[in-house]
Every structure is written in C-alpha cells, then in structure tokens.
N, C-alpha and C positions, 0 to 999 in steps of 0.2 A: 706736640701739637701736629695738625694735618693741614697740607695743601687743601685748597678749595676742591680740587678733583677728587683726591682720596676721601675728602670728609662727605662728598656728595654721593659717592658710591657706599659709603658705610651708613648712611643715613636715609639713603633712596630718595633724596630731594636733589632736583636738577641744578647744576651751576648756574643756569639762568636765573632761577627763583632765589638761590643763594645771594647773587648778586644784587636782584632787586629788592630783597629783604633789607639788604646792607644800604641801598640808596635811599630806601624810605625811613630808615632807622628802626626798624622793627626786629631786626636780628642781625648784628654786626660781629665781624671776626674778633677774635682776641687781639690780633695785631696784624698791621700791614707794613710789608717790607718797603722802607723808604726807597731803596734802589729800583727793586723791579716790581713794586705796587702789588706783589703776590699778597692773597689773603690768608690768614692761617686761623686754623679753627681749634678748639680744646674739646676732649670727650665729655667735659663737664658742661659744655653747651647742650648737649643732645638732648636732655628732658625739656629744655625750654624749646626747642626747635620742634620736637615731638608735640609739644603741647599747642604750637602755632599750626601745625598740620592738622591737628584733631578739631581745633575750634575752626578751622577753615571748612572741613568736612562736614560740620554740624551747622553751617549755613551762616558763620559770623563773616562780615567782611574786614579787610585788613584793618581798618582803623578801629574796629571794634575789638579785632584781636589783640592790636597794640595797647587799647585800653584796659583789658583784662589783664594781660601778663604783667601789668606795670602795677596791679593791684595786688598789695600785699595782705590786705585783711581778707582771709578765709571767708568769714560771712558776707562781706560785699560780694567777693568772687562768686558765691554760690547764688546769690540773689538774682546776680547778672545772668547766671545761668539759667535759672528758673524762669527768669522773664523771656529768655529766648526760646524756652520750652513753650510758654503760652503762644508766643507768636507762631511756631511751628505748628502747635496743634490747630490754632485758627485756620492756618495756611491749609493744613490738611482738609478741613472742614470745607473751606472753600474750593479748593482744588476738586474734591468729591462731587461738590454741586456743580462746577463747571463740566466737570467729566459727564455727569448725567445729563446735563444740558446739551452736551455735544452728542451722546448716544441718542437723546430723542432727536436731535436736529438730523442726525444721519438716517434714523429711521423714517422720519417724517419727509424726508427730501424729496421724495420722487411721489408722495401721495397727493390726492385731490387738493384744492384749494381749501382752506378752513371755512370758506364761504359756502360750502356744500354740505356741512356736518350737522348743522343745528336747527331746531324749529324754535321760534320765539313765541310765548304765548303773553297776551295781556290780559291781565286780570285784577282783580281786588284782592289785596292781602289782610286778612282779618288780624284785630289785636290777639296777643297771647300773653299768658302770664310768664315772667321769666326771671331767672336770678342772674345777674350780670357782674362783670368785674370790669373796668375800664383803666387802662394806664398807657402810658407811652414806653414802647418797646424799642430795643436799637434798630432793628429792622423787619421787614417783613417775615424774614425766615424764623424771627424769634417768637413767632405766634405760638409755636408748641410750647415753649416754656412757660409761656402765660397760662395755657391750658393746664399745665402741670401744677401752676400755683393755684389755680382756681378749683381744681378737684382736690388739691390738699385742703382748702379752705371749706370746701363743700362738704368733704368728709369729715372734717373736724367739728362742724356745727350740725352735723346730721341732716343735711338738706337733703329732701327726696325730689330727686329729677325724673322729669318726663322724658319722652322721645322728643329728638330735635334739637340741634344746636347752631349757632350761627356765630359770624365774626362781621363786625361793622367798621369800617374805617372812617374818622372823621378830618382827615387832611383834605387841603383845598386841592391838591395834585399829589401825584406820585412824589413821594419823597426816600432819600437813599437812607436816611436815618431818624431816629427820635420819632416813632410812627405812632399818632395816638389812635387807639383801636379799644372796642369794645367787644368783648366776647360774653355769650350768654347763651342758658341753656332753659328749655322749658320746663316749668314746675306745676304742679296740680293748685298749690295753695300759695299765696305770698305770706311772708314773714316780715320781721323788722328786720332793718339792714344790719349787718353785723361783719366786721373784720375786712371792710372794703366791699363786701358783697351788697348789692343794690338788687332789691326785689321790686318789681314794677311791672305794669302792663304796657306793651309797645303800642305805639299809636297805629291806627288802622291805615293802611295805604290804599287809597281808592282807586289808584290807576297805576300799574307797573308792569314794566315788561320785564318777563322771567325766563330764564333758559336753562335746560337742564345739561349738566356736563359729566359725563362719565369716565372712568379711569382715574390714574394718578393725577395728583392737585397740579404738579409742575410736568409739563407746560401747559395742560389741557385748558387751566382757568384762563390763562393769559390768553390763549386761541379763541375761548368762549368770549371773553370781554373784546377781543379785536372783531370778532363776527357781529357782537352786540352794537359796535360803533357803527358799522355799516349799514345793519338793518335799522337803526333809530335814525340815521340820517336818509335813508331811502324811503323810510315813511314818515319822515316828518314829525318826529316826537322830539321832545325836548326833556333834558334830565332835570327835576326838581328838588332832587335831595340825594344825600349820600347813599350809595349802593351798598349791599351786604351780600355776603355768602352764607346760602344756607346748607349746612351739613347732612344730608337725608342718610348717608352711609358713608362712614369714615372710618379710621383706625379703632374705634371703640367696637364696631361690629364686625369690622373685615380685616383679615390678615394679608390679603391680597390686594395690593393699590388698584390693580385693574378693575376691581368690583365696588370701588368708591363712586357715590353719586353726590353731586354738588348742584345745587340750584343757586344761579345768579338772579339776583333781586335788584332791580334799578328803578325807583319812582320816576314816573313820568308824566307828561301832559301833551296834549294835541297842540 
C-alpha cells in the first residue's frame, strides 16, 4: 500500500483532492492508521480513481460521478453517459448561438442606432394561395427543423411550390418554449389537405406596416421589430393581428446569409 503523498504522485491527483474525495465518500483509502491517521491506498484503486477523473473532465459533477461509479449494471452506465452526451451536444449548440450573438453585438456596438436603418411602408397585402404546416415547436430556434419536416411532406406528396414563404407566430407574447407557429409557402393551385399539410387562401390584409430587413436573420430581425415598435408608436398605429415574417430571399436561394432578405408584416389600424 501507499501513503497518500506517494499515491498522489503515482496517480497525478493532488493530496487535497484525495482528502476531499475521502470526506465526501466518493473515494476512500483502503485503510487509515488509528494512531497517525495516515491514509493508505492500493494500486487496485487506481482504475476507480481514473474513472472519477475522466468523468469529471467530461462535465459530470461529483454527485453524478458518485452515482455512476456505484452503478454495477453496464447497460445503465452507458445510458447515463449517453444522456450526458445529449446534454453536452445541446450546450454546444447553445454556446455557439451565444458566441454568434456576442460577435454580432461586438460588430454592431459602435454602429448607428437601429432607428436609422429602415423604411416602413404602409400597404395592403393581397390574399395568396399557400400550403401550410402549423405545429408547436420547442423554441423559436427550432423553426428550421419544422421547415425540414415541411419540405419532406411537400416532396412526398409532390406539391408544386411557387416562390415566397413565411412564418407566422400565434403566441400572445414572446415565449421561451412551446411556440405555436405556422409556416407556409405559396402554391399555384390548392389541393386537398394531406399529412398535416393544409392548403388555403390567406386573408387579405387591408392595412399592414411592412419593413424589409437584409442580412442574416439573427440579430437583424430583432432589430427590425425593435425599430417597428418605435415607428408604430410615433405614428399612432395599433397592431390588429399576429405579425409574420415573409422570406423573400433565404437559405433556399442564397448560400451567403448577408444576402438574405426578409419582410416583416404587421397588420395595423390607425
């Protein structure tokens, strides 16, 4: 057996951590001298200690590590690891989104106010023939997944699309999850509803405030809505229905996000 100092050198785990692991009951010495209180460890314990170190480096906290090393069922062990993999994958996606937002914030920090960038146009919006898919999605960022499902159904049922698509949100206010959204694309002819796809003619909007936003969707769309809020208030317009975003030029037509073109449409009244 080895004294704690020697065991620390052999395993590259500090004495402080070995003592802490002992205190919380996650990794205890083989024996403790009753007279000197020296801790003694065995080489047979090294695989367990290595597992603890590895799990910590993978993002597990010590309570989770303790639970895992106590699991004797290998199948259960793998299930726990797969769950952590899913959590880390989601965190990577979220961190990338935050990084992108931070880069945009830095880039735009010293630019002019967003209130100098846009022109609002008041106009009527005619009725159009569309095929739609409406669902509740986990969050606003999941809209792309819904478009993927939409296109699979469209291709499966040989629906002939025309140019122009949109997304309309039916929430009373901004929500962090379970977002009610309808996406749609123009069609030349209406067909029978099938597989969740609904064919219809949209209602004509007699009066709408519209605004064109160029560039990547994030953060430009938010800036556009922010600008619209001030413009509507300054010009005494009231919102009468749910707004929607009409994608004039998006990923389907452009590989460069800087060339995207989106129209914000908000039904209003004086």
